[in-house]
C-alpha positions in Angstrom: 19.2 11.0 -16.7 17.5 10.0 -19.9 13.9 9.3 -21.0 12.9 7.3 -24.0 10.5 9.3 -26.1 8.2 7.4 -28.5 7.4 9.3 -31.6 3.6 9.2 -31.8 1.2 8.4 -29.0 -0.7 9.8 -26.1 -0.6 13.5 -25.3 0.4 12.9 -21.7 3.7 11.6 -20.2 4.0 10.6 -16.5 6.9 10.8 -14.0 6.3 9.1 -10.7 8.7 10.4 -8.0 9.4 8.6 -4.7 12.1 7.8 -2.3 11.0 4.1 -2.4 10.8 1.9 -5.4 10.6 -1.7 -6.6 14.2 -2.7 -5.9 14.7 -4.8 -2.7 17.1 -2.1 -1.6 14.4 0.5 -2.1 11.5 -1.1 -0.2 10.8 -0.3 3.4 7.0 -0.3 3.5 4.1 -0.3 1.0 5.2 2.8 -0.9 7.7 1.0 -3.1 5.1 -1.5 -4.1 2.5 1.2 -4.7 4.7 3.2 -7.1 5.8 0.1 -9.0 2.2 -1.0 -9.6 1.0 2.5 -10.4 3.8 3.1 -12.9 3.2 -0.3 -14.6 -0.5 0.5 -14.9 0.2 3.9 -16.5 2.7 2.3 -19.0 0.2 -0.5 -19.8 -2.4 2.1 -20.6 0.0 3.5 -23.2 1.5 6.5 -21.5 5.3 7.1 -21.6 6.1 6.6 -17.9 9.3 7.1 -15.9 9.7 6.0 -12.2 12.3 8.0 -10.3 13.4 6.5 -6.9 16.5 5.9 -4.7 17.6 2.6 -6.3 20.0 -0.3 -5.7 23.5 1.1 -6.4 24.5 -2.2 -8.1 21.8 -2.0 -10.8 21.8 0.2 -13.9 21.0 3.9 -13.4 18.4 3.7 -16.1 16.7 0.7 -17.5 13.3 -0.2 -19.1 11.2 -2.8 -17.3 7.7 -3.7 -18.6 7.4 -0.4 -20.4 8.5 1.7 -17.4 11.7 3.6 -17.6 13.3 2.9 -14.2 15.5 5.9 -13.1 17.6 5.1 -10.0 18.6 8.2 -8.1 21.5 9.0 -5.7 23.3 5.8 -6.4 26.6 7.3 -5.3 25.1 7.9 -1.9 23.5 4.5 -1.8 26.9 2.9 -2.2 27.9 4.8 1.0 24.7 3.7 2.8 24.2 0.1 1.7 21.5 -1.0 4.2 18.5 0.3 2.3 16.7 3.4 1.0 16.4 5.1 4.4 20.0 4.4 5.5 21.5 7.9 5.3 18.0 9.2 4.8 18.7 12.9 5.6 21.8 13.0 3.4 19.9 11.4 0.5 16.9 13.7 0.9 19.0 16.9 1.1 21.1 15.8 -1.9 18.0 15.1 -4.1 16.3 18.3 -3.1 19.3 20.2 -4.3 20.0 18.3 -7.5 17.0 16.3 -8.7 14.5 19.1 -9.6 16.8 20.6 -12.2 17.6 17.1 -13.7 13.9 16.3 -13.9 13.0 19.5 -15.7 16.0 19.5 -18.1 16.2 15.8 -18.7 12.6 14.7 -18.6 10.0 17.5 -18.7 11.5 19.7 -21.5 12.1 16.8 -23.9 8.5 15.7 -23.5 7.2 19.2 -24.1 9.3 19.4 -27.2 7.7 16.2 -28.4 4.2 17.7 -27.9 3.3 16.0 -24.7 1.9 17.4 -21.4 4.2 16.2 -18.6 2.4 15.0 -15.4 4.7 14.6 -12.4 3.3 12.5 -9.5 5.3 13.2 -6.3 4.8 10.7 -3.4 5.0 11.3 0.3 6.6 13.9 2.5 10.2 13.6 1.4 9.3 14.9 -2.0 7.2 17.8 -0.8 10.1 20.2 -0.8 11.1 19.1 -4.3 7.8 20.2 -5.8 8.4 23.9 -5.1 11.9 23.8 -6.8 10.5 22.0 -9.8 7.7 24.6 -10.1 10.2 27.5 -9.9 12.5 26.0 -12.5 9.5 25.5 -14.9 8.6 29.2 -14.4 12.2 30.1 -15.3 11.9 28.1 -18.5 8.5 29.7 -19.3 6.8 26.3 -19.2 5.0 26.2 -15.9 1.6 26.5 -17.5 2.3 23.4 -19.6 3.3 20.9 -16.8 1.0 19.4 -14.1 2.6 18.8 -10.7 0.7 16.5 -8.3 1.7 15.6 -4.7 0.1 12.6 -3.0 -0.1 11.6 0.7 -0.4 7.9 1.6 0.0 8.5 5.3 0.6 11.3 7.8 4.3 10.5 8.3 6.4 13.7 8.1 3.5 16.1 8.0 5.1 18.3 10.6 8.1 19.0 8.2 6.0 20.2 5.2 5.4 23.8 4.2 1.8 23.3 3.4 1.2 26.8 2.0 4.0 26.4 -0.5 3.0 22.9 -1.4 -0.7 23.8 -2.0 0.5 26.9 -4.1 2.9 24.9 -6.3 1.0 21.6 -6.8 -2.3 19.9 -6.7 -2.7 17.7 -3.7 -4.2 14.2 -3.7 -4.6 11.5 -1.1 -5.8 7.9 -1.0 -9.0 8.0 1.1 -11.7 10.3 2.5 -10.2 9.8 6.0 -6.9 11.1 4.8 -8.6 13.9 3.0 -10.0 15.1 6.4 -6.5 15.0 7.9 -5.1 17.0 5.1 -8.0 19.6 5.3 -6.9 20.2 8.9 -3.5 21.3 7.4 -5.2 23.9 5.2 -5.3 22.0 1.9 -8.2 20.6 0.0 -7.1 17.4 -1.7 -8.8 15.1 -4.2 -9.1 11.4 -3.4 -7.5 8.9 -5.8 -7.8 5.5 -4.2 -5.0 3.0 -3.9 -5.0 -0.1 -6.1 -4.1 -3.7 -6.3 -2.5 -5.5 -9.2 -4.8 -7.5 -11.5 -3.0 -10.7 -10.5 -4.2 -10.3 -6.9 -7.6 -11.5 -8.2 -6.2 -14.9 -9.2 -7.6 -17.5 -6.8 -4.9 -19.2 -4.7 -4.4 -22.9 -5.4 -7.4 -24.7 -4.0 -5.3 -27.7 -2.9 -3.1 -25.4 -0.9 -6.1 -23.7 0.8 -7.6 -27.1 1.7 -4.3 -28.3 3.1 -3.8 -25.4 5.4 -7.4 -25.6 6.6 -7.1 -29.3 7.2 -3.8 -28.8 9.2 -5.6 -26.4 11.6 -7.9 -29.3 12.6 -11.3 -28.4 14.1 -10.2 -24.9 15.1 -10.8 -22.1 12.7 -7.9 -19.8 12.1 -8.0 -16.0 12.7 -5.1 -14.4 10.9 -3.5 -11.2 11.9 -0.6 -9.7 9.9 0.9 -6.3 10.6 3.5 -4.4 12.6 3.5 -4.8 16.3 2.1 -1.4 17.0 -0.8 -0.1 19.1 -2.4 1.4 15.9 -2.9 -2.1 14.6 -5.1 -3.0 17.7 -3.3 -6.2 18.5 -4.6 -6.0 22.1 -8.2 -5.9 20.9 -7.6 -9.0 18.8 -5.9 -10.9 21.6 -8.7 -10.0 24.1 -11.3 -11.0 21.5 -9.6 -14.3 21.0 -9.7 -14.9 24.8 -13.4 -14.1 24.9 -14.1 -16.5 22.1 -12.1 -19.3 23.7 -13.8 -18.7 27.1 -17.1 -19.1 25.3 -15.9 -22.5 23.9 -15.6 -21.3 20.3 -13.1 -23.4 18.2 -10.7 -20.7 17.1 -7.0 -19.9 17.2 -4.9 -17.1 16.0 -2.0 -17.1 13.5 0.0 -14.0 14.1 2.7 -12.4 12.0 4.2 -9.1 13.2 7.5 -7.5 12.8 10.6 -7.4 15.1 9.2 -4.6 17.2 9.8 -4.9 21.0 6.0 -4.4 21.5 5.5 -7.9 20.2 7.0 -9.5 23.3 4.8 -7.3 25.4 1.7 -8.5 23.5 2.6 -12.2 23.8 3.2 -11.8 27.6 -0.2 -10.1 27.8 -1.8 -13.0 25.9 -0.3 -15.6 28.3 -1.4 -13.5 31.3 -5.0 -13.8 30.3 -4.8 -17.6 29.8 -3.9 -18.0 26.1 -1.3 -20.5 25.1 1.4 -18.9 22.9 3.8 -20.8 20.6 6.5 -19.2 18.5 7.4 -20.9 15.2 10.9 -20.2 13.9 11.4 -22.9 11.3 11.5 -21.7 7.6 8.3 -21.3 5.7 8.6 -21.4 2.0 5.5 -23.3 0.8 1.9 -24.1 1.9 3.2 -27.4 3.2 5.5 -25.7 5.6 2.6 -23.6 6.9 0.4 -26.7 7.2 3.2 -28.4 9.2 3.4 -25.4 11.6 -0.3 -25.5 12.3 -0.5 -29.3 12.6 2.4 -29.5 15.1 1.0 -26.7 17.3 -2.6 -27.7 17.7 -2.7 -26.8 21.4 -1.6 -23.2 20.8 -4.2 -20.5 21.0 -1.7 -18.1 19.3 0.9 -19.3 16.8 3.4 -16.5 16.2 5.3 -16.9 13.0 8.7 -15.5 13.9 10.1 -16.4 10.5 10.1 -14.9 7.0 6.7 -15.3 5.3 6.9 -15.2 1.4 4.5 -12.8 -0.2 3.4 -15.5 -2.6 1.9 -17.4 0.4 -0.3 -14.6 1.6 -3.3 -15.2 -0.7 -3.4 -18.8 0.5 -3.4 -17.6 4.1 -6.1 -15.0 3.4 -8.4 -17.5 1.7 -7.9 -20.4 4.2 -8.5 -18.3 7.4 -11.9 -17.9 8.9 -11.2 -14.2 9.1 -8.3 -11.8 8.6 -8.2 -9.3 11.4 -7.1 -6.1 9.7 -8.8 -4.2 12.6 -6.5 -1.2 12.7 -7.4 1.9 14.7 -5.6 4.2 12.2 -5.5 3.0 8.6 -5.0 5.5 5.7 -6.4 3.1 3.1 -6.5 -0.5 4.3 -4.6 -2.5 1.6 -4.5 -5.8 3.6 -8.2 -5.8 3.8 -8.6 -5.3 0.0 -5.9 -7.9 -0.7 -7.8 -10.3 1.5 -11.1 -9.7 -0.3 -9.3 -10.2 -3.7 -8.0 -13.6 -2.6 -11.5 -14.7 -1.5 -11.0 -14.2 2.2 -13.1 -12.4 4.8 -11.6 -9.2 6.0 -12.4 -7.6 9.4 -11.3 -4.0 8.9 -11.4 -0.9 11.0 -13.4 2.3 10.3 -10.9 4.9 9.1 -9.5 4.8 5.5 -11.2 1.7 4.2 -13.6 3.4 1.8 -14.3 0.2 0.0 -15.8 -1.5 3.1 -19.5 -2.4 3.4 -20.2 -4.1 6.7 -21.8 -7.5 6.4 -21.7 -7.2 2.7 -18.1 -7.5 1.4 -16.3 -7.5 4.8 -16.9 -7.0 8.5 -16.2 -3.6 10.1 -15.1 -3.1 13.7 -15.7 0.5 14.5 -14.4 0.6 18.1 -11.5 -0.9 20.0 -13.9 -2.9 22.2 -12.9 -6.6 22.2 -16.6 -7.5 22.6 -17.4 -5.9 19.2 -14.6 -7.9 17.5 -15.4 -11.2 19.1 -19.1 -10.6 18.2 -18.2 -10.2 14.5 -16.3 -13.5 14.5 -19.1 -15.2 16.4 -21.6 -14.1 13.7 -19.4 -15.8 11.1 -19.3 -19.0 13.0 -23.0 -19.1 13.8 -24.4 -18.2 10.4 -23.2 -20.7 7.7 -24.7 -18.5 4.8 -22.8 -15.4 5.8 -19.3 -16.8 5.1 -19.7 -17.6 1.3 -21.8 -14.5 0.7 -19.1 -12.1 2.1 -16.3 -13.9 0.2 -18.2 -13.5 -3.1 -19.0 -9.9 -2.6 -15.5 -9.1 -1.4 -13.9 -10.4 -4.6 -16.4 -8.4 -6.7 -15.6 -5.2 -4.8 -11.8 -5.8 -5.0 -12.1 -6.2 -8.8 -13.1 -2.5 -9.0 -9.9 -1.5 -7.2 -7.3 -2.9 -9.6 -4.6 -0.4 -10.8 -6.0 -0.4 -14.4 -9.4 0.5 -13.0 -7.9 3.2 -10.7 -5.9 4.8 -13.6 -8.7 4.7 -16.1 -11.6 5.6 -13.7 -10.1 7.7 -11.0 -6.7 9.2 -11.9 -6.8 10.2 -15.6 -10.4 11.6 -15.5 -9.4 13.9 -12.5 -6.3 15.4 -14.2 -8.2 18.2 -16.0 -9.6 19.4 -12.7 -6.2 19.3 -11.1 -4.7 21.1 -14.1 -7.3 23.8 -13.8 -6.3 24.5 -10.2 -2.8 25.3 -11.4 -3.9 27.1 -14.6 -2.1 24.5 -16.6 -3.0 24.4 -20.3 -4.6 21.0 -20.9 -5.0 18.9 -24.1 -8.5 19.4 -25.4 -8.6 17.1 -28.4 -9.3 14.0 -26.3 -6.1 12.3 -27.3 -4.9 11.7 -23.7 
């Protein structure tokens, strides 16, 4: 393990530690994307930054990418478990808990201390909770615990039952991504600070206007309600389907474009939709461009629900968000609500739930469905269709709000200013000359 140490520069150095990372091998959910963007923002702000994650075994163990030193862990195990980061999950996690803390302290923290920097280690999610205690103990043994800041962050409640909360709160400062998640953590006996999630600056780029017009035109006279997410009850698919049925029964010109995962619950949902009178069509042809998406809509005009059972490139999502009448991100449990924020950034209208979406202002920058009542959701869509002035106003306000949640804004306005308070909780000596 190696870390490039610039000679002069900021007084802080960051290590971001996560099971997931930016490699395709290393991504299973949103965590890999989060740590990649967070690390890039820290590096762009001028801080020496290393990202430690379980990486693709075919790529270099260490390489620099856009100012971030990528440190791929457990590659020898990844060769034995080639199907992705969580293939052989228990073996990898146990191996890293036994070996990684010492490597982090000896190969990363101590060299930065020798260079006059304060190391800040940002641990992500439940797998790394056990590593924190070991890193803290090793720093004590080196006589350097009061010079290193350890922070553990929760993005979700996965794995909470496996965490020793007393030890975690004693050996680190705990953060989370929303006030809703803060309440869940308080129930575990810890008092975290909220550092919101972010989006990359490029998410604010408007999707191509011609692509948006083409997709809208292909939908004909029926407005598209877009819903993207895992087929899981938490995502309130049943509410969305029932609301669509209510709108169709009232003669409203709407249809749903649905993209879930491969979960068996998806078949159950489509059967339920057909049982209440909705026409469902499944599209399996490849979709690579906006033209392919337009073709799918144009050739299925009679479908009330068009299910996309094919790969959907991430590059097409902004066009989808902007072209839809509304994006139904109406989850019943949402730690942060990244889809809603991405929709707003692209100029779309997000209909979000009422859990972790701290950025949401109902009827101002988005619409908020507080219950699982289909009548509430259908009423929100109805208000958009009936009030021509509401649509452009929400789209404008949504983009303005999203601009305050870019990763550079989060790093400069939320993360770095909170570090002295977090350091004080651990009695860590903190730079006082302002050269952070």
